[in-house]
N, C-alpha and C positions, 0 to 999 in steps of 0.2 A: 504494500500500500504506500509506504513512504517513497519507494522508487518511482511509482507512477506519479505521485504528487510532485516530486522533484522534477520529473521529466516535463510535466505540464508547466511548471514555473519557468523552466529554462526555455521552453517553446514560447511562452507568453513574453518573456524578456526579449527574445529575438525578434518577435513581431513588433514590440514597442520600439526597438532600435531601428527597425526597417522603416517604420512609419514616420519617425522624427526626422526633421531636416538635418542633414550633415553637410558642413562646409569645411573645407580644408583651409587653415590659415596660411597666408603667404604675405610677404612684405613686398611693396612696390616703392620705387623712388621716382618722384616726378618733380622737376624744377627744384632739385635739392632737398625736397621734403620726403620723409619716410612715412608710409601708411601701412598699417596692418590691415589686410583685406581678407574677406571671405571670398572663396571662389564659387562661381555659378557656372558650371561646365556642361550641364545637361538641361533639357527642356524644363523639367520640373523645378530645378533650382533657379533657372532664369525666369520662369513665370512667377515664382514666389518672391524672388528678389528681396527687397527690404520692406516688404509689406508688414504692416501692423507694428513696426518698431516705434517706440515712444521717443527714442533718442538715438544719436549716433555720436560717439566720441570724436573729437576734432582730428585725431590721428588714426581713424578707422574708416573703412569703406567696404565696398563690394566690387570685385572685378568679374565682369561677365565675359566669358570666352566663347566664341562661336566657331563652329567647324569650318565656315566659309567666310571670306571677306566679301561683304555686300552691304548695301544701305541697311542701316538698323534704325529701329524706331521703338521708343519706350513710352509708357504712360504711367500715371501716378495712382491708379486705382488701389484703394486700401493702403496707400502710403501716407503716413501721418506726419512726416517731417519734410521740409524743403530739401531738395538735393541739387547738386551740380552733376551733370551727366557729361562725361568727357569721352569722346569717340576717337579710337586709335586704329590706324590701318595695320596691315600684316607686318610691317616693319616697326610697329609700335610708335609711330609718329602721330602726334595729336592732329586730327584733321577737322574736328568739329566740336563745338561746346554748346550745351544748353545750361544756362546758369541760374541758380536759385529758383528752380522749378517748384512751384507751390503744390501742396497736396491737392488731390482732386476731391472736391466737396460734393459733387453730384454728377450722375451719369448724364450724357456720355462724357467721359474724360478726354481731354485733348491728348493728342499724340505729339511726341517730341522727337523728330527724325534727325539723323545725321545728315550733314551736307554732302557727304560722299561715302564711298564704301568704307566699312569698318569691320575689324575682326575682334577688337576688345572694346569694352565700355567700362569705364571706372566711375562708380557713383560715390560721391563724397558729400558730407554735410554742406547744405547750401551756403554759399559765400566763401568756401575754402579756396576755390580756384582764384578768385579775385584777391583774396588775402595773401596768397602765396605767389601771385604774379605769373600764373600759368599762361602760356601763349601758344597759339597754333604753331606746330612744328616741334614742340617739346617732345622729347623721347621718354617713353615709359620703360623703366627698368624693372624687371620682375626677378625677385630673389626667392627661390624655392621652386618646387615642382608643381606644375599645373596638372599633370596627370592626363587621363583620357578626356577628350572633348567629344561629346555626343550631341 
């Protein structure tokens, strides 16, 4: 009986872990500033993004990595904090910015597209790009492993 109960507990713990969002922390450097970022490398992580977050520390963000370089577009549905969206090409050069994008208060939510093809999108707290002096053409350096991108 105890073995059966233990097996059920292990199974339930595994299911709980599979259902919870998992993000791999990585560090990026942009315009001389370091940010600890969570990675979003598959469709489920990219769709969830920073939804429902009440705050985001000034030195943290989320790096979205896409399998292909193409125009990207984001929206703020269920995002509670203003964000800077920084779009980078395959060479990790900044190609487009959407700054201090406000949370979406009612449907339909506006869409915030890149001005050109992008492979990476870095989301930071709103106002961070201006405060740190980020400019188009800046290079995004990634420290750590991105892992598989789906």
